[in-house]
C-alpha positions in Angstrom: 55.7 130.7 70.7 58.3 128.2 69.7 61.8 129.5 70.7 63.3 128.1 67.4 60.9 130.0 65.1 62.0 133.3 63.6 60.7 136.5 65.1 59.3 137.6 61.8 58.4 135.7 58.6 61.4 137.1 56.6 64.0 136.7 59.4 66.0 133.4 59.5 65.8 131.2 62.6 68.3 131.8 65.2 69.6 128.2 65.4 72.9 126.4 65.0 73.4 122.9 63.7 75.1 120.5 66.1 75.5 117.6 63.7 74.2 115.9 60.6 74.1 112.1 60.0 72.5 109.5 58.0 70.2 106.6 59.3 68.8 103.8 57.3 65.1 102.8 57.3 63.4 99.7 55.9 62.6 96.1 56.6 64.7 93.1 56.2 63.0 92.3 52.9 63.2 95.8 51.5 66.1 97.8 50.4 67.2 100.2 53.1 66.6 103.9 52.4 69.2 106.5 53.6 67.5 109.2 55.6 69.6 112.3 56.5 69.0 113.9 59.9 70.0 117.2 61.5 70.3 118.2 65.1 70.3 121.8 66.2 70.1 124.1 69.1 69.2 127.8 69.6 72.2 130.1 69.2 73.4 131.9 72.2 72.6 129.2 74.8 74.5 126.3 76.4 71.9 124.0 77.9 69.0 124.7 75.6 66.6 122.3 73.9 68.1 120.1 71.2 65.8 119.4 68.2 66.3 116.6 65.7 64.5 116.3 62.4 64.8 114.9 58.9 66.7 117.1 56.5 64.0 116.7 53.9 61.4 118.1 56.3 63.6 121.0 57.4 64.2 121.9 53.8 60.5 122.9 53.5 60.9 125.6 56.2 62.9 128.5 54.6 63.6 130.3 57.9 65.4 127.1 59.2 66.8 125.9 56.0 68.4 129.3 55.0 70.4 129.0 58.2 71.2 125.2 58.0 71.9 124.8 54.3 75.6 126.1 54.3 76.4 123.7 57.2 74.6 120.9 55.4 76.4 121.6 52.2 79.8 121.6 53.9 78.8 118.3 55.7 78.0 116.7 52.4 81.3 117.8 51.0 83.0 116.6 54.1 84.4 120.1 54.8 84.4 122.2 58.0 81.3 124.3 58.4 81.6 127.9 57.2 81.4 130.9 59.4 78.6 133.1 58.0 80.1 136.6 58.2 83.1 138.2 59.9 84.6 135.6 62.4 84.0 136.6 66.0 87.6 135.6 67.0 89.0 137.9 64.2 87.0 140.9 65.5 89.1 143.3 67.5 86.0 144.3 69.4 86.0 141.4 71.7 88.6 140.0 74.2 89.8 136.4 73.8 87.6 135.4 76.7 84.5 137.0 75.3 85.3 135.3 72.0 85.6 132.0 73.6 82.3 132.3 75.5 80.5 133.5 72.3 81.8 130.6 70.3 80.9 128.1 72.9 77.3 129.4 72.5 77.4 129.1 68.8 77.7 132.9 68.1 80.5 132.5 65.5 80.4 135.8 63.7 80.0 139.5 64.4 76.7 139.2 62.3 75.4 136.6 64.7 76.0 138.8 67.6 74.6 141.9 66.0 71.4 140.1 64.9 70.7 138.4 68.3 67.5 139.4 70.1 67.7 140.9 73.7 66.3 137.7 75.0 69.0 135.6 73.3 71.7 138.1 74.5 70.5 137.7 78.1 71.2 134.0 77.9 74.8 134.4 76.9 75.9 135.3 80.4 78.4 138.0 79.4 78.5 141.3 81.3 78.0 144.3 79.1 76.6 142.2 76.3 74.2 145.0 75.0 77.2 147.3 74.7 79.1 144.5 72.9 76.2 144.1 70.5 76.1 147.8 69.8 79.9 147.7 69.0 79.1 144.8 66.7 76.4 146.8 64.9 78.7 149.8 64.6 81.5 147.6 63.2 79.3 146.1 60.6 77.9 149.5 59.6 81.4 150.9 59.3 82.4 147.9 57.1 79.4 148.5 55.0 80.2 152.3 54.6 83.8 151.7 53.9 83.2 149.0 51.3 82.7 151.4 48.4 85.9 153.3 49.4 87.8 150.0 49.5 86.5 149.1 46.1 87.5 152.5 44.7 91.0 152.2 46.2 91.3 148.7 44.6 90.2 150.1 41.3 92.7 153.0 41.5 95.4 150.6 42.4 94.7 148.5 39.3 94.5 151.7 37.1 97.7 152.9 38.6 99.4 149.6 37.9 98.2 149.7 34.3 99.4 153.3 33.8 102.8 152.3 35.3 103.1 149.4 32.9 102.2 151.7 30.0 104.7 154.3 31.1 107.5 151.7 31.4 106.7 150.4 28.0 106.8 153.9 26.5 110.1 154.6 28.3 111.5 151.4 26.7 110.3 152.5 23.3 111.9 156.0 23.7 115.1 154.3 24.8 115.2 152.1 21.8 114.3 154.9 19.4 117.0 157.1 21.0 119.5 154.4 20.5 118.5 153.8 16.9 118.7 157.7 16.2 122.1 157.8 17.9 123.3 154.9 15.8 121.9 156.5 12.6 123.6 159.9 13.4 126.9 158.2 14.2 126.7 156.3 10.9 125.9 159.5 8.9 128.8 161.3 10.5 131.2 158.5 9.5 129.9 158.6 5.9 130.3 162.3 5.7 
């Protein structure tokens, strides 16, 4: 089985792009055609096989393209490649040294770690990696479970802000009406 192929049809390939570039093909008499290339390696390893292929050909493989496309799009925009998920170095579940090793092996997010196979984890060379993966899965599950609560809190904050603004406007109106009533009563007393 090809190590770069996904473990199931619906699962994305566990690969990381190393670089994108453009080469030109054609003969002296023909106009040169720009051909985009990508080079990738398997996530979680340091000295693994490096594969190069034409971007157009890789686009036809959804398992690979779903992984490579955000990096390709960033390359086309001349931007830094995005981290897909919660950045591994922002996660409090790893030490700085673990984070450094994981990033060197192209495990850039907590999701990358949580979704790694046991075979891939074994290649990382970190002691206690299965426990670390368990912590990553628990962290992601907790984030998912707290997301509705966070959304509700944000909604309540917005509602509270709106109520506060309405209350301040009502208090201002009461103050203005009280001042008008006081002025009116004072004028009536002076007339009487």
